[in-house]
N, C-alpha and C positions, 0 to 999 in steps of 0.2 A: 441368484446373483453371483457372478464371478468376481473374484478379487485376488490381488497378489498377497501371498503370505508375507512377503518382504515388506510391502507397504504397510500392512497391519502391524508388523513388528516394529518398524521405524516409528509409526505413529504412537504406539504404546510406550516406546522408549522415551520419546520427546515429552509426552505427557507425564511419564514417571519422573523425569528430571524436574519439570515444573511443579509437580505435586510435592516432591521432596523438599524443594526450595521453600515452598509455601509453609509447610508444616514445621520444618526445622529452622527456618531463617531467623526466627525471633529469639532463639535460645541465647545468642551472643549478647543480647542487650536487655534481657528480661529483668535482671536485678536493678539496672539503671531506670528502666521504665517504671518499676515498682516504686522507686524513690519519687518519681514524678507523681505517682498516684497517692503519695502521702506516707509511705513507709520509710522513715528516716533512720530508724534503728538498723544497723548493719546485720545484726543477728536475725532480726525478724524478716528483713528483706531476703536474706539468704535462705531462710526456712521456706518462705513463700515461693521463691524462685525454684527451689527443689521440688516443691509440691506441684507447681504449675507446669514445670518441665516434665515431671514424671507421670502426671495423670494422663497425658495424651497417649503415650505408647501403651499404658495400661488399658485404656478404653479401646484402643485399636485391637489389642489382643482379645478383648471381650467381644467386640462387635464384628470382627472380620468374618468369622464363620457364618453369621447371619447374612451379611451382604453377598457372600459367595453362594449361599443357598438361593437367595433372591435372583442372582445373576443366572443361576442354573434354570430357574423356573421362568423368569421373565425376559431373559436375554441380557448379555453383558452391556450392551450399548445403553439401554435405558437405565440400568443401575449405576453405571459409571457417570452418566449425566447427572443423576440425582446426587451422587456423592460429591461431584465437583461443584455443582451449584450451591449445595449446602456449605461446603468448605469455603467457597468464595464469600458468601454472606457472613459466615462466622468470623472469618479473618478480618473482613471490613469492619464489622462491629467491634472487634477487639481494639481497633484504633480509636474508638469513641468512648471507651469505658472510663468510669470515674473512680472505681474501687478495685482492689485486688480480687475481691469475691466475684465481681462481674467478669473479670478476665479469666478466673478459674473456671467459671461455668462455661464460658465460650471455648476454652481449651478442652473441656470435657466433650463438648459438641464436636469439635474438630476430630477428636479421637474416635467418637462414635461413628463418624463417616470416613474412617481410615481404611477401608477394605480394598483399596486399589491394587495393592501388590498381589495378593492371592488370586484376584480375578484376572489380572494381567498374566500371571503365570499359567492359569488355566486356559486362557485363550491361546497363548503361545504354544502350549503343549498340544492343544486340540488341532491347530491349523498349520503347524510347522511340519514339514516333511521329517520323517524319523532321522534321516542321516544329517539333517541340518540342526537338530535340536540342541546339541551342546553349544554350537555357535550362537544360536538364538538366546539360550539361557545366559550365556556369558555376556552378550550385549545388553540384555535386560538388567542383569546384576550391575554392570558398569553404569548404566543409567541411574539405577537406584543409588549407587555410591556417589555419583556426581551431584545428585540433588542434595545429599546429606553433607557433602563437602562444600559446595558453593553456597548453600543456604545461609549458614552462619557468616560466611565471608561477605556476601551481598547485604545481609541484614545489618551487620556491624558497620559497613561503609555507609549505607544509606541512613542509618540512625545518626552517625557522627555528622553527616553532611546536612541532613534535612530534619533532624529531630526524631524522637522516639515513636511518634505516632505515624509518620509517613510510611515506614516500611510495611505496616499492616495494609495500607491502601495499595501499595505497589504489589505486594504478594497477592492481595485479593484480585487485582487485575490479571496477574499471572494465572491464577486459578480460573478466572473467567475465560481467558484465552484457551486454556486447556479444555474447558467445557465446550467452547465453540469448535475446537479441533475434533473432539469426539463426535459432536452433533453433526458436523458437516462432512467429515472424512471417514468415519468408521462405518463399515457396512453392518447391516442388521444380521449378524451371525447368531446362530443358536448352537447350544451344546447338543451333541448326539444323544447322550444319556441323560435322562431326566430322573431326578431323585424322587422316589415314591413317597407319597404322603405317609406311608406306614413306617418310613425310616426316620428315626430321630437323629439329632446331631451326635448324641452319645453312642448310638448303635453304629453309626458310620465311623466314628473315631475308634471304637472298639474293634471294628472289622479291619481297618487299615493298620492299627497297631498290632494286630495278631500276626502280621507278616514280618518275620524277623528282620529282613533287609530294610523295610520301611522304618521299623522301630529304631534301629541303630542310626539310620540317616537323619531321622527327625531329631534324635538326640544330638547329632553332630551339627545340624542347623541351629538348634537352640544354643549350643556351645559357641558357635561362631558369633552369634549376636551377643552372647554373654561376654566373650573375649573382646569384641569391638568396643562395647559400651562400658565394660566394667572398670577399666583403668581411668576413664574420663574424669570422674569426680576427684580422684586423688592426684592426678597428674600435675596440676598447677601447684598443689601443696608439696608434692614430692620434689619437684624442681626447685621450689622456693627454699625448702629446708635442707636439701642435700646436694644441690648443684650451685656452683659459684657463678651466679648471674645477677645482674641488677634487678631488683624487685619490680621496677617500673616496666620491665620488658617481659615479665613472666607470661602475661596473657598473649602477647604477640608470639612468643616462642611456642607456646602451647598450640596456638592457631596454625603455625607453620608445620608443626609436627603432625597435627591431625590432617592437615591438607596433604602432606607428603604420604602418609599412610593411605589416605583415600585415593590419591592419584595412582599409586602403585597397585592398589587393590583393583582399581578399574582397568589398568593396563593388563593385569593378570587375567581378569575375566574376559577381556577382549581377545586374548591369545589362546583361549582354550581350544578352539577348533583346530589350530595347528598342532598343539601339544597332544591332544587326544588321538591324533592320527599316528603318533609315534609310540605312545605309551597308553596302556589301558586305564580307564577312568578309576577303577578300584585301586590300582597301584598309586596313581597320583594322589588319591585321597589319603592313603596311608602315609606317603612321604610328606605331603604338605601338612597334615595334622601333626606329625612328629616334629616337623620344622617349626611350626608355631610354638610348640612346647619349648624347643631349644631357644628360640628368640625371645620368649618371655623371660627366661633365665638370663640371657645376655642383656636384656634391658636393665635388669637389676644390677648387673656387674659393671655397667658402663660408668666410668668416672666423670665424664663430661657430658654436657647437655646435648651436643650434636651427635655424640656416639649413641646416646639414648634415642635421639630422633631417627638415626639411621636404623637402629635395631627395631624401633617401633614401626618404621615404614616397611621394613622387610617382613615384619609380622603381618601387616596389612596386605602385603603382596601375596603371601601364602594363603591367607584367609580368602583372598580374591579368587583362588582356585576352588576352595572347598564348597562355597555356597552354590554356584551354578552347577557344578558336577553333582553334588548331592541332590539338587532339585531334578536334574536329568535322570539320575538313577531311581529317585522316588517315582517319577512318572513311568519308568520302565518296569518297576516292581509291582505295579498294580494292573488289573485288566484294562485294556484299551478303553472300554466304555466308561470306566470310572476315573479317568485321568482329569476330566473337567471339574471334579469335585474334591479330589484328594488334597489339593493345596489349601482350599478354603476350610476344609474340615480340620486339618492339622495346624492351621496358621496360628491359632491361639497358643498352642504349645510352643511353637517356634518363636513367636514374638515375645513370649514371657522372658526370653533371654535378655531382651532390651530393658525389661523392668527389673529383673532380679540381679542383673550384672552390676549396675551402680549401687543397689542396696547392699548386696553381699560384700562388695569391695569396701564400702564405707564401714560396715560392721567389722570386717576382718582387719582393716587398717586401724580402727579404734581399739580393738582388743589385742592385736598381735604386732602392730606396726605396719608401715607401708611395704616393707620388703615381703611380708607374708602374702600380700596380694599377688605379686609376681610369681612367687613360688607355688601358691595354691592353684592359680590359673594354669601354670605350666604342668603341674601334676595332673590336673583334670584332662588337659589335651593329650598328655602321654597315655593315660588310661583309655582315652577315646581312640587314639591311634592303634593301640593293641586290640581294642574291641572291633574296630573296622577291619583290621587284618584278619582276625579270627572269624568274623561273620561273613565278610565279602570275599576275601582272597582264599580262605581255606575252603569255602564251598566250591570254588572254581577248580580245585585240585582233587575233589572227591569223585 
């Protein structure tokens, strides 16, 4: 069956936006929804909100390699349909729950079927022409960011207008439409390389991590997720305590800052094809990783909230270059026949950045103060920039 790689890319990008909106959309009003479920104590509601928000990315990190392996064996279309159907049902039921425990269980289920991203990356890598791969990776990354940015915005607006249960039904419908799009429009593609029954997930991970370039790039992808999510939990508190802003506008300001960072990140990802024609991808990685370190320091030194917002947005801009370029270089660092499984195998390591980022930032802020979070993250990115330079650029000159 003949098909256009561009049509396949556009389809996966659209579905990625819908999936991101579905999974992340409820974050903006979870504490309020929990109050409706009977948690009237603010401390208890905050604790449950953190647990319910954090359990989904944790389950995604655990389950994504399994789904990627199934996609390799059974074909990506069937597996993506199963993921989206289960997601739609779980989100719909979340709007009917009566207790926080029921919502917690359904959020676990949503995380357990969260393997869309590595499967999408594997399909794009397999069927996109080599010279178009950076552009395709950039477009897919932009779609991922747009889902994460617009999800909380749409969730908050619909919750304020229609109540806290209605967004679940709307997002369930979005997932159902994504399911229909995959079912009707995606061709029955198969990966060229099939994983042997004798190869375990651990053996595959060990093999890929034995490649020095892959090892440093996976660390960089982990760090990008760590940097994006790490500041999130402390940002409202940092602005409230250290910036001169009315307390009733803190949530709105945080939302604007997150939106700005996400928008610039998406624009950076979309411009990768043009930039990489002028500068080598390895050099871009070194410069952008170093720039992220610098802008984390600048975030700390900004005396006004809008300066903080600009620095945060520029941080997102440079991270928008890192992820798709690193993914492209990962695919080029492994044998061609193994590109369809590398992202799924290593996805759990990369996605743990989303889990450990908020946890680590909370602990550091509690022990050493809010400023230490900015400085620590900047220091880690600086070390990463040096490591990328030594591993990737130095090898080019030998």
